C-alpha positions in Angstrom: 21.2 -15.4 -16.6 23.9 -17.9 -17.4 23.5 -21.5 -18.2 25.0 -24.0 -15.8 28.4 -25.0 -16.8 30.4 -24.2 -13.8 29.5 -27.5 -12.4 31.3 -30.1 -14.6 35.0 -29.3 -14.1 37.7 -31.9 -14.5 39.8 -30.4 -11.7 37.9 -30.0 -8.4 38.9 -27.8 -5.5 37.9 -28.1 -1.9 37.0 -25.2 0.3 37.8 -24.6 4.0 36.0 -22.6 6.6 37.3 -19.1 7.0 36.4 -15.9 8.8 34.8 -13.2 6.6 32.7 -10.0 7.0 29.2 -10.0 5.6 27.1 -6.8 5.4 29.0 -5.2 8.2 28.6 -8.2 10.5 31.6 -10.4 11.6 31.5 -14.0 12.5 32.7 -17.4 11.7 31.1 -18.8 8.6 31.3 -22.4 7.4 31.5 -22.1 3.6 30.2 -24.7 1.2 32.5 -27.7 1.4 32.9 -29.9 -1.6 35.0 -33.0 -2.1 37.1 -33.9 -5.1 34.8 -35.5 -7.8 36.2 -38.3 -9.9 38.2 -37.3 -13.0 36.0 -36.8 -16.0 37.9 -38.3 -18.9 36.8 -37.1 -22.4 35.4 -39.7 -24.6 37.8 -40.7 -27.5 35.4 -39.3 -30.1 35.7 -35.8 -28.5 39.5 -35.7 -28.0 40.3 -34.3 -31.5 37.6 -31.7 -31.4 38.8 -30.6 -27.9 42.4 -30.3 -29.2 41.0 -28.4 -32.2 39.5 -25.6 -30.1 42.5 -25.0 -27.8 43.9 -22.4 -30.2 40.6 -20.6 -30.1 40.7 -20.7 -26.3 44.2 -19.1 -26.3 42.9 -16.3 -28.6 40.0 -15.6 -26.4 42.2 -15.4 -23.3 44.5 -13.1 -25.2 41.6 -10.8 -25.9 40.6 -10.8 -22.2 44.2 -10.2 -21.1 44.7 -7.4 -23.5 41.3 -5.9 -22.9 42.0 -5.6 -19.2 45.6 -4.3 -19.8 46.9 -7.0 -17.4 50.3 -8.6 -18.1 50.1 -12.1 -19.5 52.3 -13.2 -16.6 49.4 -12.2 -14.3 46.9 -14.5 -16.1 47.2 -17.3 -13.6 46.5 -14.9 -10.8 42.9 -14.5 -12.1 42.0 -17.8 -10.5 42.9 -16.5 -7.0 40.9 -13.9 -5.1 44.1 -12.0 -4.3 44.5 -11.1 -8.0 42.2 -8.1 -7.5 45.1 -6.5 -5.6 47.0 -6.3 -8.9 44.3 -4.2 -10.6 44.5 -1.0 -8.6 44.8 1.0 -11.7 41.3 0.0 -12.9 39.1 3.1 -12.8 35.8 1.4 -12.9 33.8 0.8 -9.7 30.3 -0.5 -9.1 28.2 0.5 -6.1 25.4 -1.7 -5.0 22.4 0.6 -4.7 19.4 -0.2 -2.5 17.5 -3.1 -4.1 13.9 -2.5 -4.8 11.9 -4.2 -2.0 8.2 -4.7 -1.4 6.5 -2.4 1.1 4.1 -3.9 3.7 1.1 -2.1 5.0 -0.1 -3.1 8.5 -3.5 -2.9 10.1 -3.9 -1.4 13.6 -3.6 -4.8 15.2 -0.2 -5.4 13.5 -1.5 -7.9 10.9 -0.6 -7.5 7.2 -3.2 -5.4 5.4 -1.5 -5.3 1.9 1.8 -5.3 0.1 2.8 -3.0 -2.7 5.9 -3.4 -4.9 7.5 -3.0 -8.3 9.6 -6.0 -7.5 8.5 -8.6 -4.9 11.6 -8.7 -2.8 12.5 -8.8 0.9 16.2 -8.5 1.7 17.7 -10.9 4.2 21.3 -11.2 5.5 23.3 -14.3 4.6 23.1 -15.8 8.0 19.3 -15.9 7.6 19.6 -18.0 4.4 19.6 -21.8 4.7 23.2 -23.2 4.3 21.7 -25.9 2.2 20.4 -23.3 -0.2 23.8 -21.7 -0.4 25.4 -25.0 -1.1 22.8 -25.8 -3.8 23.3 -22.5 -5.5 27.1 -22.6 -5.5 27.2 -26.2 -6.6 25.1 -25.5 -9.8 26.2 -22.0 -10.6 29.8 -21.5 -9.5 31.2 -24.4 -7.5 34.7 -22.8 -7.3 33.3 -19.5 -6.1 35.4 -19.2 -3.0 38.6 -20.2 -4.9 38.6 -17.9 -7.9 38.5 -14.1 -8.3 36.2 -12.1 -10.6 37.0 -14.5 -13.5 37.1 -18.2 -13.2 39.7 -18.9 -15.9 39.4 -22.7 -15.6 35.6 -22.5 -15.7 35.6 -20.1 -18.7 38.0 -22.4 -20.6 36.0 -25.5 -19.7 32.7 -23.9 -20.8 34.2 -22.7 -24.1 35.6 -26.1 -24.9 32.4 -27.8 -24.0 30.2 -25.4 -26.0 32.4 -25.4 -29.1 32.6 -29.2 -28.9 28.8 -29.5 -28.7 28.0 -26.9 -31.3 25.8 -24.9 -28.8 25.6 -23.3 -25.4 25.8 -26.1 -22.9 27.7 -24.5 -20.1 28.1 -20.9 -18.9 31.3 -19.3 -17.9 30.2 -16.3 -15.8 31.1 -16.3 -12.1 28.5 -15.4 -9.5 30.3 -12.0 -9.2 29.9 -11.4 -13.0 26.3 -12.4 -12.8 25.7 -10.0 -10.0 27.4 -7.2 -11.9 25.1 -7.9 -14.9 22.0 -8.0 -12.7 23.0 -4.7 -10.9 23.6 -2.9 -14.2 20.3 -4.2 -15.6 18.4 -3.0 -12.5 20.0 0.4 -12.7 19.1 0.8 -16.4 16.3 3.3 -16.9 15.5 2.8 -20.6 15.0 -0.1 -23.0 18.2 1.0 -24.8 20.2 0.9 -21.6 18.8 -2.5 -20.7 19.7 -3.8 -24.2 23.3 -2.5 -23.8 23.6 -4.4 -20.5 22.6 -7.7 -22.2 24.4 -7.2 -25.6 26.5 -10.3 -26.4 29.6 -8.3 -27.3 33.3 -8.5 -26.2 33.1 -4.8 -25.2 30.2 -5.4 -22.9 31.8 -8.6 -21.4 35.1 -6.8 -20.8 33.4 -3.9 -19.1 31.4 -6.4 -17.0 34.6 -8.2 -16.0 36.4 -4.9 -15.0 33.4 -4.1 -12.8 33.5 -7.6 -11.3 37.2 -7.2 -10.4 36.5 -4.0 -8.7 33.6 -5.6 -6.8 35.8 -8.5 -5.6 38.4 -6.0 -4.4 35.9 -4.0 -2.4 33.6 -6.7 -1.0 34.1 -10.0 0.7 32.9 -13.2 -0.9 30.1 -13.5 1.6 29.0 -9.9 1.0 28.8 -10.6 -2.7 26.9 -13.8 -2.3 24.4 -12.1 0.1 23.8 -9.4 -2.5 23.5 -11.9 -5.3 20.9 -14.0 -3.4 18.9 -10.9 -2.7 19.1 -9.7 -6.2 18.5 -12.7 -8.5 15.1 -13.4 -10.0 13.5 -16.7 -9.2 10.5 -16.5 -11.5 6.8 -15.9 -11.1 7.4 -12.4 -9.8 9.7 -13.4 -6.9 12.9 -11.4 -6.6 15.5 -12.5 -4.1 15.6 -15.7 -2.0 13.3 -14.6 0.8 10.4 -13.7 -1.6 11.0 -16.9 -3.5 10.9 -19.0 -0.4 7.7 -17.4 0.8 6.1 -17.5 -2.7 6.8 -21.1 -3.6 6.9 -22.8 -0.2 5.5 -20.4 2.4 8.7 -20.6 4.5 11.4 -18.2 5.3 14.7 -18.5 3.5 16.5 -19.8 6.6 14.1 -22.8 6.7 14.6 -24.0 3.1 15.2 -27.8 3.0 17.2 -29.8 0.4 14.3 -30.3 -2.0 13.3 -26.6 -1.8 16.8 -25.4 -2.1 17.5 -27.5 -5.2 14.3 -26.3 -6.9 15.2 -22.6 -6.3 18.9 -23.0 -7.2 17.8 -24.6 -10.5 15.6 -21.7 -11.3 18.5 -19.2 -11.5 19.5 -20.5 -15.0 16.1 -20.0 -16.5 13.5 -18.5 -14.1 10.7 -18.6 -16.7 11.4 -22.0 -18.3 11.9 -23.8 -15.0 9.1 -22.0 -13.1 7.6 -24.8 -11.0 4.1 -23.3 -10.9 3.9 -23.2 -14.7 6.3 -26.0 -15.8 6.4 -28.6 -13.0 8.0 -31.3 -15.1 10.8 -29.1 -16.3 11.3 -27.9 -12.7 11.5 -31.5 -11.5 14.1 -32.4 -14.0 16.2 -29.3 -13.2 15.9 -30.0 -9.5 17.3 -33.5 -10.0 20.2 -32.0 -12.0 21.1 -29.8 -9.0 20.8 -32.7 -6.6 23.1 -34.9 -8.7 25.6 -32.1 -8.9 25.6 -31.5 -5.2 26.2 -35.2 -4.7 29.0 -35.3 -7.2 30.7 -32.4 -5.4 30.2 -34.0 -2.0 27.9 -31.3 -0.6 25.4 -34.2 0.0 25.5 -37.9 -0.4 24.1 -39.7 -3.4 21.7 -41.4 -1.0 20.3 -38.0 0.1 20.0 -36.9 -3.5 18.2 -40.1 -4.5 15.8 -39.8 -1.6 14.7 -36.3 -2.6 14.6 -37.2 -6.3 12.0 -39.8 -5.4 9.6 -37.1 -4.3 7.5 -34.6 -6.2 8.1 -30.9 -5.9 5.9 -30.4 -2.8 5.1 -26.8 -3.6 2.9 -24.6 -1.4 2.5 -21.6 -3.7 1.2 -18.4 -2.1 -0.7 -15.8 -4.1 1.4 -12.9 -5.3 -0.8 -10.1 -4.1 0.3 -6.6 -5.1 -1.7 -3.7 -4.1 -5.0 -3.1 -2.3 -7.5 -5.2 -4.3 -7.1 -8.3 -2.1 -6.9 -6.4 1.2 -9.4 -6.8 3.9 -9.9 -3.0 3.7 -9.3 -2.2 0.0 -10.5 1.3 -0.1 -8.9 2.2 3.2 -5.7 0.8 1.8 -6.1 2.9 -1.4 -6.6 5.9 0.8 -3.4 5.2 2.7 -1.4 5.1 -0.6 -3.0 8.4 -1.8 -2.4 10.0 1.5 1.3 9.1 1.4 1.6 10.2 -2.2 0.5 13.6 -1.1 3.0 13.8 1.7 5.8 16.1 0.4 8.2 15.0 3.1 8.5 11.6 1.4 9.9 13.0 -1.9 10.2 16.0 -4.1 7.4 14.9 -6.4 4.7 12.2 -6.7 7.0 10.1 -9.0 9.7 10.1 -6.3 7.2 9.3 -3.5 5.6 6.5 -5.6 9.1 5.0 -6.1 9.8 5.1 -2.4 6.5 3.5 -1.5 6.7 0.7 -4.1 10.4 0.0 -3.9 11.6 1.2 -0.5 10.7 -1.9 1.5 8.8 0.3 3.9 6.7 -0.8 6.9 3.6 1.4 7.0 1.5 1.2 10.2 -2.1 2.3 9.8 -5.0 3.1 12.0 -7.7 0.8 10.6 -9.5 -1.4 13.1 -10.3 -4.6 11.3 -13.3 -5.3 13.6 -14.7 -1.9 12.9 -14.0 -2.5 9.2 -15.8 -5.8 9.3 -18.8 -4.2 10.9 -18.8 -1.3 8.3 -18.5 -3.7 5.4 -21.4 -5.9 6.7 -23.6 -2.9 7.3 -23.1 -1.5 3.8 -23.4 -4.8 2.1 -26.7 -5.4 3.9 -28.1 -2.0 2.8 -27.0 -1.5 -0.8 -26.1 -4.1 -3.4 -23.1 -3.6 -5.7 -25.2 -3.4 -8.8 -27.8 -1.0 -7.4 -28.1 2.4 -9.0 -26.8 3.8 -5.7 -23.6 3.9 -3.6 -23.6 3.2 0.1 -20.6 4.4 2.1 -19.4 4.5 5.7 -16.5 6.3 7.3 -15.4 6.0 10.9 -13.1 8.4 12.7 -11.8 8.3 16.3 -12.6 11.6 18.1 -9.6 13.3 19.7 -7.0 11.6 17.5 -8.4 11.8 13.9 -7.4 8.1 13.4 -9.5 6.6 10.6 -10.9 3.3 11.8 -12.8 2.1 8.8 -13.9 3.0 5.3 -16.5 0.9 3.4 -18.5 1.3 0.2 -21.1 -0.9 -1.5 -19.2 -1.2 -4.8 -16.3 -3.6 -4.2 -12.8 -3.1 -5.6 -12.3 -4.8 -8.9 -12.6 -4.7 -12.7 -15.9 -6.7 -13.2 -18.4 -3.9 -13.9 -21.1 -6.5 -14.4 -20.8 -7.4 -10.7 -20.7 -3.7 -9.7 -17.0 -3.6 -9.0 -15.0 -0.4 -9.3 -11.7 1.1 -8.5 -13.3 4.5 -7.7 -13.1 5.5 -4.1 -16.3 7.4 -3.2 -15.7 7.5 0.6 -12.8 10.0 0.8 -12.3 13.6 -0.4 -11.5 14.2 -4.0 -7.9 14.9 -3.1 -7.4 11.3 -2.2 -10.2 9.6 -4.1 -12.3 9.7 -7.2 -15.5 11.6 -6.4 -16.3 15.3 -5.8 -18.6 14.1 -3.0 -22.3 14.3 -2.5 -24.6 17.0 -1.1 -24.9 16.4 2.7 -28.4 17.9 3.2 -29.4 18.8 6.7 -26.3 17.4 8.4 -24.8 20.9 7.7 -27.3 22.4 10.1 -25.0 21.4 12.9 -22.5 24.0 11.8 -24.9 26.8 12.0 -26.2 25.4 15.3 -22.6 25.4 16.8 -21.8 28.9 15.6 -25.0 30.3 17.0 -24.3 28.7 20.4 -20.7 29.9 20.2 -22.0 33.4 19.7 -24.1 33.1 22.9 -27.5 32.1 21.6 -29.4 30.5 24.5 -30.6 26.9 23.8 -34.1 27.9 24.7 -34.2 30.9 22.4 -37.4 30.8 20.3 -36.8 31.4 16.5 -39.5 32.0 13.9 -40.1 28.8 12.0 -43.0 29.2 9.6 -44.1 26.1 7.8 -44.0 27.8 4.4 -43.5 27.9 1.6 -42.1 31.3 2.5 -39.8 33.6 0.7 -36.4 34.4 2.1 -34.6 37.6 1.2 -30.9 37.2 0.6 -30.2 40.8 1.7 -31.0 39.7 5.3 -27.9 37.5 5.4 -24.6 39.1 6.3 -21.5 38.1 4.4 -17.8 37.9 5.5 -17.2 41.6 4.8 -20.2 42.7 7.0 -22.3 43.6 4.0 -25.5 41.9 2.9 -25.1 38.7 0.8 -27.3 39.9 -2.0 -30.6 41.3 -3.0 -32.5 38.3 -4.5 -35.0 36.0 -2.8 -35.7 32.3 -2.7 -38.6 30.1 -1.5 -38.3 27.6 1.3 -40.6 25.2 3.0 -40.3 22.5 5.7 -40.5 18.7 5.3 -41.8 18.6 8.9 -44.5 20.7 10.4 -43.4 23.4 12.8 -45.3 25.1 15.6 -44.4 28.5 14.3 -41.4 29.0 16.5 -38.8 26.6 17.7 -36.0 26.6 20.2 -32.5 25.1 19.4 -33.6 21.7 20.7 -36.8 21.3 18.8 -35.7 23.2 15.7 -32.7 20.9 15.4 -34.2 17.6 16.4 -37.1 18.2 14.0 -34.7 19.5 11.3 -36.9 22.6 10.5 -35.6 24.4 7.4 -37.1 27.8 8.1 -35.8 27.7 11.7 -32.2 27.3 10.5 -32.5 29.9 7.7 -33.7 32.4 10.3 -31.0 31.3 12.8 -28.5 31.8 10.0 -29.6 35.5 9.8 -28.3 35.8 13.4 -24.9 34.1 12.7 -24.3 35.4 9.2 -23.2 33.0 6.4 -19.5 33.5 6.8 -18.8 32.1 10.3 -20.6 28.8 10.0 -18.9 28.3 6.7 -15.5 29.0 8.2 -16.3 26.7 11.2 -17.2 23.8 8.9 -13.8 24.3 7.2 -12.0 24.3 10.6 -13.8 21.0 11.4 -12.4 19.3 8.3 -15.0 20.0 5.6 -13.2 20.9 2.3 -15.2 23.8 1.0 -14.4 26.0 -2.1 -12.6 29.1 -1.3 -11.0 31.5 -3.8 -7.8 32.2 -1.7 -7.8 29.1 0.5 -7.6 31.5 3.5 -10.4 33.3 5.2 -12.4 33.3 2.0 -13.3 36.9 1.5 -14.2 36.4 -2.2 -17.2 34.7 -3.7 -17.8 31.0 -3.1 -20.5 29.0 -4.7 -21.0 27.2 -1.4 -21.0 30.1 1.0 -24.6 31.1 0.4 -27.7 31.6 2.6 -28.9 28.0 1.9 -25.5 26.6 3.0 -27.2 25.4 6.1 -29.3 23.0 3.9 -26.2 21.1 2.8 -25.8 22.2 -0.8 -22.0 21.6 -0.7 -20.6 18.3 -2.0 -18.6 16.4 0.7 -17.4 12.9 1.3 -18.4 10.6 4.2 -14.8 10.9 5.6 -15.1 14.7 5.8 -18.4 14.5 7.7 -17.1 11.8 10.1 -14.1 14.0 10.8 -16.3 17.0 11.4 -18.8 15.3 13.7 -15.8 13.7 15.6 -15.0 17.3 16.5 -18.3 17.6 18.4 -17.6 14.2 20.1 -14.1 15.5 21.2 -15.7 18.6 22.8 -14.7 21.0 20.1 -11.2 19.6 19.4 -10.7 19.0 15.7 -8.1 16.4 14.7 -7.5 16.0 10.9 -8.2 12.5 9.6 -5.1 10.4 9.3 -4.8 6.7 8.2 -1.1 6.2 9.2 0.6 6.3 12.5 4.2 5.7 11.5 6.5 4.5 8.7 9.7 2.5 9.1 12.4 2.0 6.5 13.5 -1.4 5.2 15.8 -1.9 8.2 13.1 -1.1 10.8 14.4 2.4 11.5 11.8 5.2 12.0 11.2 7.2 8.9 8.3 9.3 10.0 5.8 9.5 12.8 2.2 10.7 12.1 0.9 12.1 15.3 -2.3 13.9 16.0 -2.4 17.6 15.1 -5.4 18.8 16.9 -6.8 22.2 17.5 -9.7 23.6 19.6 -12.1 25.2 17.1 -15.0 25.9 19.4 -15.4 26.1 23.1 -16.0 22.9 25.1 -19.3 24.3 26.3 -20.5 24.9 22.8 -19.6 21.3 21.7 -21.3 20.0 24.9 -24.5 21.9 24.0 -24.5 20.5 20.4 -24.0 17.0 21.8 -26.9 17.5 24.2 -29.2 18.6 21.4 -28.1 16.0 18.8 -28.4 13.1 21.3 -32.1 13.8 21.3 -32.2 12.7 17.6 -31.3 9.2 18.7 -32.9 9.1 22.1 -36.4 10.2 21.0 -36.1 11.7 17.5 -36.0 10.5 13.9 -33.2 8.0 14.6 -34.6 6.5 17.8 -34.7 3.0 16.2 -30.8 3.2 16.1 -30.4 3.7 19.9 -27.2 2.1 21.2 -26.3 0.7 24.6 -23.9 3.6 25.0 -24.6 7.4 24.7 -24.8 8.6 21.1 -25.8 11.6 19.2 -26.4 12.3 15.5 -28.1 14.2 12.7 -30.1 13.1 9.6 -29.7 14.6 6.2 -31.8 14.4 3.0 -31.0 16.4 -0.1 -33.9 17.7 -2.2 -34.1 18.9 -5.8 -35.7 18.0 -9.1 -33.6 14.7 -9.2 -35.6 13.4 -6.3 -33.3 13.2 -3.2 -30.0 12.3 -4.8 -28.4 11.5 -1.4 -29.4 10.7 2.2 -27.1 10.8 5.3 -26.9 10.0 9.0 -23.9 11.3 10.9 -23.8 9.8 14.4 -21.2 9.5 17.1 -20.4 8.4 20.6 -17.6 10.0 22.6 -15.3 7.3 21.2 -16.3 6.9 17.6 -17.8 9.1 14.9 -19.4 7.4 11.9 -20.9 9.0 8.7 -23.3 7.0 6.7 -24.4 7.9 3.2 -26.5 6.5 0.4 -26.4 8.4 -2.9 -28.1 7.6 -6.2 -25.5 7.0 -8.9 -25.2 5.0 -12.1 -22.3 2.7 -12.9 -20.1 5.6 -13.8 -20.8 7.5 -10.5 -23.0 10.1 -12.1 -25.8 11.3 -9.7 -29.3 9.9 -9.8 -32.3 10.5 -7.7 -33.0 7.9 -5.0 -36.8 8.2 -4.9 -38.4 5.2 -6.6 -35.0 3.4 -7.0 -34.7 -0.3 -6.2 -32.2 -0.4 -3.4 -31.3 -3.8 -1.9 -34.3 -5.3 -3.5 -37.0 -2.8 -2.5 -38.4 0.4 -3.9 -37.4 3.3 -1.6 -38.7 6.7 -0.6 -35.5 8.5 0.3 -34.9 9.9 3.8 -31.9 10.0 6.1 -33.8 8.4 8.9 -35.2 5.6 6.7 -32.2 4.7 4.6 -28.9 6.0 5.9 -29.6 5.8 9.7 -30.3 2.0 9.6 -27.0 1.4 7.8 -25.3 3.5 10.5 -27.2 1.6 13.2 -26.2 -1.8 11.8 -22.5 -0.9 12.0 -22.6 0.9 15.3 -24.7 -1.8 17.0 -22.0 -4.4 16.1 -19.3 -2.2 17.4 -21.0 -0.8 20.6 -20.3 -3.8 22.8 -16.6 -3.1 22.4 -17.0 0.6 23.3 -16.6 1.9 26.8 -19.6 3.5 28.4 -18.7 7.2 28.3 -21.3 9.9 28.6 -21.3 13.3 27.0 -20.5 16.2 29.3 -23.6 18.1 30.3 -23.9 21.6 28.7 -23.0 24.6 30.8 -24.7 27.3 28.6 -27.8 29.4 28.9 -31.1 27.6 28.2 -29.8 24.1 28.6 -32.3 21.5 29.7 
């Protein structure tokens, strides 16, 4: 950035209003008007030194003229904008590419959820920038801007004389157009070497910069150049462009900048770091006063106006420069949004290109999160599991029939302080979008076998052998995808709840009888429930990602016991399929994206598919509502109809995870508490101190209360919608 030096000329010029185009818009613009300042006579002690450098000035101008291949006779024309017409033979052109702008992420209610950016910038047209700001900038940076062309010869000569006479750099000679060229080339540089070349203090670089500037002046109007400049220039403390600077330092829009604010920002251009008012208020104050005095000297304001403002302090209202999801009201949902878009191949050829679009494209991303649901989810998780517990609590909420993700919450907050239990690992979403392979879902997987059995015509009152065990199950009795027996081994199984020896689909499910479901699975086979779970949104391992004819470590006889690792979001999506009467809608956190100009870039609509008959889903709902109405989760009964299923994983580790997946016709919520150390490695829950008490792990005792706390807060906002009664054999 140049030093000020274009503001102490001995031969002032006035401007007049004129009609110009700006950014494709036409209209009358009143340009900055300045009066003739008093003549600035050199002091006697400097006359000789000034005369002594005139020869040097002539040499420099000769270099400029010869470097541009412009006849000496055309030199005086440099001071006029029309001179650009004499340089048609110059081959160099400079296109202004799209400036990096910050992207804004919005919650479902339209409020700002987060901003992400490489450069904190929001482009605004010139007519949305305070005229006082324009006058302040031109006064201190290039007061003859509207009179000269790409090169201000008078300004350059004056700066050179002043600098040589003082023995240092006191004034700069670059016009606003030249500064814009330099900024544009710097922003376009991809490597450190290229950036160094843009800033090298060499004649070759300056001449190239000037040739670009002449081409720019020929192609664009003065207003267009000034608009681009004000949106490009850096104003310190991470603020790029005038709108971001106005919001950051004063919490106002650029069109509302007053004289004090305008003078502060105009003064920053020379040295954004050195005059940063948040870090160097005294320097910023001195620099502001310099700008005010210069504006008064040029007649842009009166001296009385300048003195009035100079009597004040800076009057900042600095706003935090929040970049990313960490300060969002839904940080892990926000993180999910970014990962979801990074995976969207329609937004770029590769992840690097998509990341650049997201962080620099000035996008408006509209999401599905309901902040009231999010608040309820956060409160429920926080009341159930502490950040420093050796466990992770997580909730995911999905809207049936649309797949819209309404909330994601976890007990470990986003942040870097491990001593406080903070983390950047997202445990709530699938590994494709997060940082966890998931957690075993236990008996919540029994619902997939139940649904497939009903889909195949099993009456709801069908009695199935359900011995208490322990009993030995033969793998050869389970049919695989190819119609052949799964295998020839055996495995022991027992129940955590006493069975009467046989159970129907109501009692076997509501009491979660293991032997009942393993015998029911002999009727369904192990292939179809597995495939149904995948169709409902559960990401299971499959060798060919198709119908899965090969061997899968998860497609086994004890699949129904929930041995697969899944995320809370997957299970909320799957159970939302039951709530939507068999219609599966993939989870989605985004509804639409607009570009920086507000034009539609992409719509994200529901992509739903009927994966089971409505009557099957109705039957499952009728069975699972009994878990809440009079079963294990009866303490979580809501004022609206609800259904759900508990899940507790077993094993030598001592119940590493517990679940409760519950839903109403309007909202499906998966709640999970899993034992895990600070690195996320699995631990047993039994005997752990969770939220200040030693626990004995069970889905109904740990996960269901967390689910209930969230859903009871949300239920008053839900409509009273009942499940459709089942129209299948054996329904009660």
